[in-house]
C-alpha positions, 0 to 999 in steps of 0.5 A, a space after each residue: 663927367 668924362 665921356 665914356 666910349 661905346 661898349 664895343 670900343 671899351 671891350 676891344 681896348 681891353 687886354 684880356 688874360 689867358 683863360 687858364 690864368 682866369 680859371 686858376 683862382 677857382 682851383 681849375 687847371 688846364 685839364 679842367 678846361 675845354 679851350 675855345 681859343 685863348 680867352 674862353 673855355 668850357 669847364 668840364 663837369 668832372 672838375 667841380 661835381 665832387 667839391 662841396 658847395 661853399 659859396 653864398 648866393 646873391 640874386 640881382 633883380 630889378 624894377 619893371 624895365 623901361 626904355 630908360 634902362 636899369 642896368 641889371 647885368 651891368 650891376 651884376 658884373 660891376 658888383 662882382 668886379 668890386 668884390 674881386 678888387 677887394 680880394 674876395 673870391 667872387 664870380 658872377 653867373 649871367 645868361 648868354 645873349 640871343 642873336 634876336 635882340 642883338 640884331 634887333 633893338 635891345 642889343 647884347 647882354 654882356 653888361 655895359 661901359 666898364 662893367 662887362 664880360 669879355 670877349 664881348 663880341 664873341 659872347 654876343 654872337 656865336 660864343 661857344 655854339 650853345 644856342 646853335 646846339 639847342 636849336 639843332 636838338 629842338 629841330 631834330 625832335 621836330 624833324 623826327 615828329 614829322 617823319 613819324 607822321 610821314 612814315 605811317 604814324 603808328 603812335 596815332 599822333 593827331 596833327 591838329 593837336 601837335 604843340 611842339 614848334 620849330 625854333 631859330 635864334 632870330 627875330 622873324 615875325 613871318 614865321 610865327 604861323 606857318 604851313 609845312 609839308 607842302 610839295 606832294 607825296 614826298 613833302 611830308 604831311 601838310 599841317 600848321 606849324 609855328 616857330 619860336 625864338 631859341 630862348 623860348 625853346 623848351 630845350 633852352 629851359 631844360 638845359 638851364 635846369 638840368 643838373 647833369 647829363 643823365 638828368 638832361 636826357 631824362 628831361 628831354 624824354 619827358 617833353 610833350 610834343 602833342 596828343 594822340 587822336 584819343 587825347 593821350 600825351 605823346 612824348 619825345 621818348 615815344 619817338 625815341 628822340 631823347 638820346 640823339 638830342 642829348 648827344 647834340 647837347 653833350 658839349 653845350 651842357 658844360 658851363 662857359 668860363 670867360 672874364 670880366 673887364 678887370 680879369 676876374 672869372 665869370 660864368 655865362 651859360 644858357 639864356 632863357 628869356 624872363 618874360 616867356 620862360 624862367 629867365 635865369 642862367 643854368 643851374 649847372 653854372 650856378 652850382 659850379 660857381 657855388 663850389 668854386 667861389 665864396 660869393 656868387 652873384 647872379 641875375 634873373 631876367 626883367 623885373 622881380 615879378 618875372 625873373 626873381 619870382 621864377 628864380 625863387 619858385 622854379 630855379 631854386 627848387 630845381 637846383 636846391 638853392 638857398 639865396 642869401 640876399 637879393 638886390 633890386 636895381 633901379 634908376 632915377 630915370 626909370 622911376 620918372 618914366 613910371 611916374 608919368 614922364 615922357 622919355 624925351 623929358 627924363 633929363 629934366 629934374 622932377 622929384 615929384 615924378 620920382 616920388 610917383 614912380 617909386 611905387 614900382 620899386 616899393 612893390 618889387 621890394 615888398 614882393 622879394 621880402 615875401 620869399 624871406 630873402 634880405 633885400 638891398 637896393 642898388 641905385 644906378 646913378 646918371 649924370 642928370 640925377 639931382 640930389 633931390 631926386 636921389 634923396 626921394 629914393 633914399 627916403 623911400 627905401 629908409 621908410 621900407 627899412 631897406 638899405 640902398 647904395 649908389 652905383 657908378 659901375 658903368 662909368 667906373 667899373 669895379 670902383 663904382 661898385 665899392 659902396 654896394 659891395 661893402 653894403 652886401 658884405 655887411 648884410 651877409 655878415 648879419 645873416 638872417 635870411 629864411 628863404 621860402 618859395 611863394 607857393 606849394 607846387 602840389 596845389 592846383 594849377 589855377 590856385 598857383 597862378 592866382 597866388 602869383 597874380 594876387 600876391 605879387 602883381 596885386 591883381 584883383 583876380 584872374 580870368 581864364 579864357 576857354 582855351 585856358 580852361 581846357 588846358 587846365 583840365 588836360 595838363 592835370 590829366 597829363 600829370 603836370 598838376 603838381 609842377 611850378 607855373 611859369 607865367 609868360 607876360 609883358 615885362 613892362 608892367 605888373 599887369 598883363 598890359 604894358 601901358 599900366 606902369 608904376 604899381 597899378 591897382 584895380 586890374 585883373 590878369 587874363 590867362 588866354 592859354 596854357 601849355 606843358 613844359 614837361 621836360 623843364 618841369 613846369 607849365 607855362 601860362 600865357 597872360 595877355 598878348 605875349 609872343 614867343 617869336 619877336 619881330 625886328 623894329 623899323 630900324 633894327 640894330 643890324 643896319 648899323 653893324 659893319 665888319 672892317 678889313 682888320 677884323 674889328 666890328 662896329 655897331 654891336 652894343 
C-alpha cells in the first residue's frame, strides 16, 4: 500500500474550488450565499425554504467506538464523494468539530485521508464562528440570571436550585465545579456553579433542532434555568433573555457550506456530542440538503445505541424526517478489540477475535432494524486485515441478511467508496423502509428510559438513584413528561460501564439524575459516570501543534 500522507498534508495540498462554483450544482447563486472567504459560506435560509423536499436521507452510524477507530465521518464523506463521482446529486451533512477534542486526544472531525471536507484547518478551528456565538448566547443567559439575583431577585429564584451552567469550548476539568460571586457587595451573589463544554450546552442542542429563527427564539425562551423557592420552574423568558440570545445566533443558525476534497458540496453545521447530547448536525442543514439534492448522507455521533437512537427518536421527530437507509460502519480492528484483543496486538491476525467481537456489530444491526429502516454494513478495510478476518464479518452479515460492502475511502477517496455507493443505490431502488420511532413520547419518562435500556442496550432493567427519582417527579410537574429522552452514557459500551465491551448481558443501567432540556424539547438522563466537561490527557494534541512563518500549520489531525 502506498503511504498516505497526514490528514493536514492532504488537506493543504488540495486545490479548492471557489465556494460559488461548489454551490452552483445545488441551484444556489451568489445572492444565496454569505461568504466567509473564497472557500466557505453560509447559505441564506431564504434560498431553500420554499423548495420542496426531494432528497432521500441516508444515515451513517457505527458500532460502539474503540481506540482502534471506525471511521464514521470518513465513510460519510467518502460515500458522498463516490456518489458525486458517479454523477449523482449528492451532499453530505456532518457536525462541526469542537475545540476540546481537537486540542485533546480525539482530534478533529472533518474526515480523514482522502475523504475529508475542506478547508480542514478552518473547519477544525474557528470556522464561521458558530461555536463562539453559541457560547456567547449561553453565557449571556448565565450573566442575566446572576444579575437578576444581584438586583434583588424579584422572581425569588432559589440559588441552591439553579441548574443552568456556564460554558466554554475547551476541555478544562478544573471548571467542572466552581464557586462564583466572590469579591464583596459588587461581586454578585456567591453560589456554586459549573461549566460544561459547548457541545453539551442546551443552546447547541436547541440550534441543532430549531426549524427556523422563530422556532429558535421560542425554544430559547422555554429553557429552564432553575426553580423558585417554592419549586416552580424559572425560564429564560422570565428573565426576558430569549430575544438577545436569538440576536447573537442570527448568523449562526444559517447552515455552513464547504466542499469535499473532490470538490462536491457538503454542509457542516452544529456539533452536539453524541454521548451527552443528541449527536446530530442541524435540522436546518439536513432540511436544506433534502431540498437542494437528490441524495443526502448524514451521520450521528458514536455508536448506533447513542447517535442513531437519538437521530431516530429526537431529530427525526423534530425535523419530520424519514430516513431511507442506515449504514453501520465497522472495522476488523475494532471488532477484534471488542473480541478481547489488546490494542498493541491488533496487527496480529485472529479470526476468532473477530468472531467474538462480531456480537457488537450484530446487536447494532438488530437495533437499527427495530426502527423499520433498511440496514447496510460498511466495513472499512485496513492493510492488516486478512481474508479470513474479512470473511468472518461477511458470513455474519449474510446470516443477518444484511448486505456488506468493503470501503477504502481513507486511502482512495471517492473511488474507494464505489462498492458501497452501488450497494446503496441498489437498496434505495428497492424501497421498503417503514420508519418508526422506538417509543411513544407520551409514555412516562421512566417507561421511555426502560424501553431504550432493555430493547437497545439489552439491560435487565434500570435502577433510579434517589436524585433521579426526585427529578422524575419534578420534570413531570414542569410539563416535560411527554417529551423524548436523551440518555447520556459512555459511548464505549451498550452498558453504562466502558469496560463491558462487545454485547454484554446480565447488567442493569443506573440513572443517577435527570435534568430538563426544555428548549431542545427533551429530558436528559445521566447514566453511570458521564461528564459534561472533559479534561485534557497527559499528552494533549495541543503539545504537537505549530504555526509556521508561511502560515501553514502542523499537528492538526
